[in-house]
C-alpha positions, -999 to +999 in steps of 0.1 A: -076+141-617-086+118-645-062+092-631-073+095-595-110+100-600-120+086-634-155+093-645-162+112-613-170+148-608-145+163-583-144+201-579-110+216-580-121+240-553-118+211-529-080+211-532-078+249-530-099+247-498-076+222-481-044+240-491-059+272-476-065+252-443-029+240-443-016+275-448-036+287-418-022+259-397+013+267-408+008+303-399+011+317-435-003+351-441-017+366-473+010+372-498+036+353-477+040+316-485+073+304-469+061+268-469+037+262-498+040+279-532+013+280-558+025+270-593+000+285-618-019+259-638+001+231-622-006+229-585+013+234-553+050+228-541+066+227-507+094+253-508+108+258-472+145+250-466+151+215-453+183+204-434+192+170-422+204+170-386+232+145-379+241+145-342+234+166-311+257+194-322+236+204-352+217+237-350+180+237-351+164+250-384+140+272-365+137+285-330+106+277-309+094+313-312+094+309-350+067+282-348+033+295-356+009+295-326-017+276-346+008+248-352+017+246-315-019+241-306-022+210-327+011+194-317+007+165-293+019+172-258+041+141-260+063+160-285+073+185-258+099+165-240+127+184-223+143+216-233+169+200-255+144+180-275+120+209-276+146+230-292+152+205-320+138+206-355+104+223-352+104+223-390+105+185-390+075+185-366+057+209-389+064+188-419+051+157-400+019+175-392+016+185-428+021+149-439-005+138-414-030+163-425-025+155-462-030+118-453-062+126-436-075+147-465-065+120-490-083+094-469-114+116-465-113+123-502-110+085-510-141+077-489-160+106-504-151+093-538-164+058-529-196+073-515-200+095-546-194+066-569-219+044-550-245+073-552-238+078-589-243+041-595-276+040-576-288+070-595-278+055-628-296+023-621-327+041-610-325+062-641-323+031-662-353+016-643-374+048-650-363+047-687-376+012-692-407+017-672-416+047-692-416+025-724-449+010-709-445-025-722-446-058-703-410-068-710-395-034-705-414-027-673-400-060-659-365-049-670-371-017-651-379-037-620-345-055-623-327-022-624-347-008-594-339-039-574-302-036-583-303+000-570-320-011-538-294-038-533-266-011-534-286+014-513-314+000-492-324+035-482-330+048-518-365+063-518-364+070-556-356+033-564-384+021-541-409+046-557-398+035-592-403-002-582-438+006-569-447+024-601-436-006-622-458-030-603-487-006-605-483-004-643-482-042-647-513-047-626-545-055-645-528-055-679-502-082-675-503-094-639-533-101-615-539-072-592-537-095-561-502-103-571-489-070-583-505-045-559-492-058-526-457-056-540-464-021-552-476-010-517-446-026-500-423-007-522-442+026-517-441+022-479-404+016-480-399+047-500-419+068-475-401+052-446-368+065-460-382+098-472-417+108-460-415+139-482-408+120-514-438+131-536-436+102-561-441+077-533-473+095-522-485+094-558-479+056-559-497+051-526-526+072-539-529+049-570-528+018-548-555+031-525-577+041-554-572+011-578-568-017-553-580-008-519-609+014-531-601+038-503-612+070-520-607+093-491-572+080-485-563+081-522-572+118-525-552+126-494-521+110-509-525+128-542-530+162-525-500+155-502-478+148-532-489+181-549-482+201-517-447+185-515-439+191-552-464+216-568-445+213-601-448+175-604-469+170-635-473+133-628-490+141-594-514+166-610-522+142-639-529+112-617-549+133-593-569+142-625-573+104-631-588+101-597-612+130-602-623+116-635-630+082-619-653+098-593-670+120-619-656+154-607-649+164-643-643+201-639-617+195-612-602+168-633-598+191-663-581+217-641-556+192-628-548+176-662-545+211-678-520+220-651-501+188-658-500+197-695-488+232-687-459+218-666-450+192-692-466+197-726-444+170-742-457+142-720-482+122-740-498+107-709-508+142-697-525+149-731-543+116-731-557+122-696-569+156-706-587+140-735-602+114-712-622+140-694-638+150-727-644+113-736-663+106-703-683+138-709-692+125-744-674+155-759-659+137-789-642+164-808-624+178-778-612+143-769-599+136-804-579+169-803-560+158-772-554+122-784-541+135-817-517+158-799-505+129-778-499+108-809-479+137-823-457+136-792-454+098-790-463+084-824-451+049-815-471+046-783-504+025-784-518+042-753-530+073-773-545+052-801-566+030-779-588+058-764-589+075-798-605+043-811-631+046-783-641+081-794-643+071-831-666+042-820-686+067-800-691+087-832-700+056-852-668+057-872-661+020-868-636+017-897-615+045-882-617+029-847-606-005-861-577+011-880-564+028-848-566-005-829-547-024-857-519+002-854-520-001-816-517-038-819-486-036-840-470-013-815-479-032-783-499-064-784-519-065-751-554-077-741-568-042-738-562-036-775-579-069-784-608-062-760-613-028-775-614-043-809-640-068-797-662-040-784-661-022-818-672-054-835-699-059-809-715-024-813-711-024-851-733-055-856-703-078-861-713-102-834-695-132-848-662-114-849-668-101-813-674-137-801-641-147-818-623-120-798-639-133-766-627-169-774-592-155-782-590-136-749-600-168-730-573-187-748-547-160-740-558-162-703-544-197-702-510-183-707-511-149-690-535-126-671-565-111-689-587-087-669-623-099-666-633-063-670-621-063-706-642-093-714-672-077-697-669-047-720-674-069-751-705-086-736-719-052-728-714-042-764-732-073-775-761-064-752-756-096-732-762-080-698-761-112-678-727-122-691-715-087-687-725-086-651-710-121-645-676-109-658-678-077-638-683-098-607-651-117-617-633-084-620-646-075-585-632-108-572-598-100-588-600-065-573-595-051-607-583-015-608-603-010-640-635-010-619-622+019-600-610+038-630-639+033-654-670+017-639-687+049-629-679+069-661-672+045-690-697+049-718-693+012-726-716+003-697-743+029-702-768+001-711-762-015-676-765+016-654-802+011-647-797-024-634-797-027-596-769-052-597-747-027-615-756-001-589-748-025-561-714-032-577-707+006-578-716+008-541-692-021-532-664-004-551-672+028-532-684+048-563-721+051-556 
């Protein structure tokens, strides 16, 4: 088996099944095996007597009456010539049928092997794509996209590969790539996944994120999250991201229920713990938030995505040194504009205005080389108390269709000093959050 099917799972029962079929065709009964003998731990052997017939005077090996009825049924009518031919070697005919059937079974097995090998390759490529995407960095998410595309090239009907591709573009949006570039690609991939498998829960989750973060279709987004949970009630990602949606619209009790469910289903997923902490952060419940962020860091100590919100809570408590220390660690783990913008906001609210301005200048310089969300810049101006500049940059975020507006605008404490401004309320209304 290792020679014929290397690195492929082939059940030995397949061979047993086909031998059983052959025995029925040959008319063998239980305990009587005149044609095929089982050799324990070795395989099977053809054991019936064989005679070579040279000339018309030779006697037939078997009379017609000895041929099993099931065999007669499958013999072509063309083999039943005249009586003299009909009385010739029925055994030879049976052997020919046996050879034909074995050839068919081998052929079917070969194509099954190719199909299994292709499926295994697609699954492996998709697995690799998921692995790199889950590292949550720019370079590795793009490497994940390469693997998803390779899987799709092999199997254009692979819903998991399309769903993974959609998730990768969603992750890159706002952090590394402009939403107007990333999100249409994400939606196209999600729609392809659903076209090939409408009941694939992960694709509905992706579509829910797109509707929420990019299209600002709040009713449609909630429908997709709920649909995913109905299709797969044990999908912790679906529960967690529905919790993200509920946080964004201010339905905190429901959000906590969903994220708690996500943690119950997968307690070793740091993202679930972070989102459970986010509910407490938005409610200004600092200690509860810190507890969840600390748990997330314990699960994934080398991930920056738990340390960033932890810095926000320390800032909320006035522990600015602790906030800066967490952001410095996060920067070493993954240098991205969100870390730098969070550092700028800490400087701004801790009366280090000059340092905050330096961060703004640095973000604008980075924006010459790669995407920087205007939302991040707006948070620093809000921290400095420069409302006009904060609103200007929020408008730029609106023009970009920044997903951060959907995720945070209604609930982020960083903008508490802008909420009474009518222009801020108008922005909330345009995003669909008022």
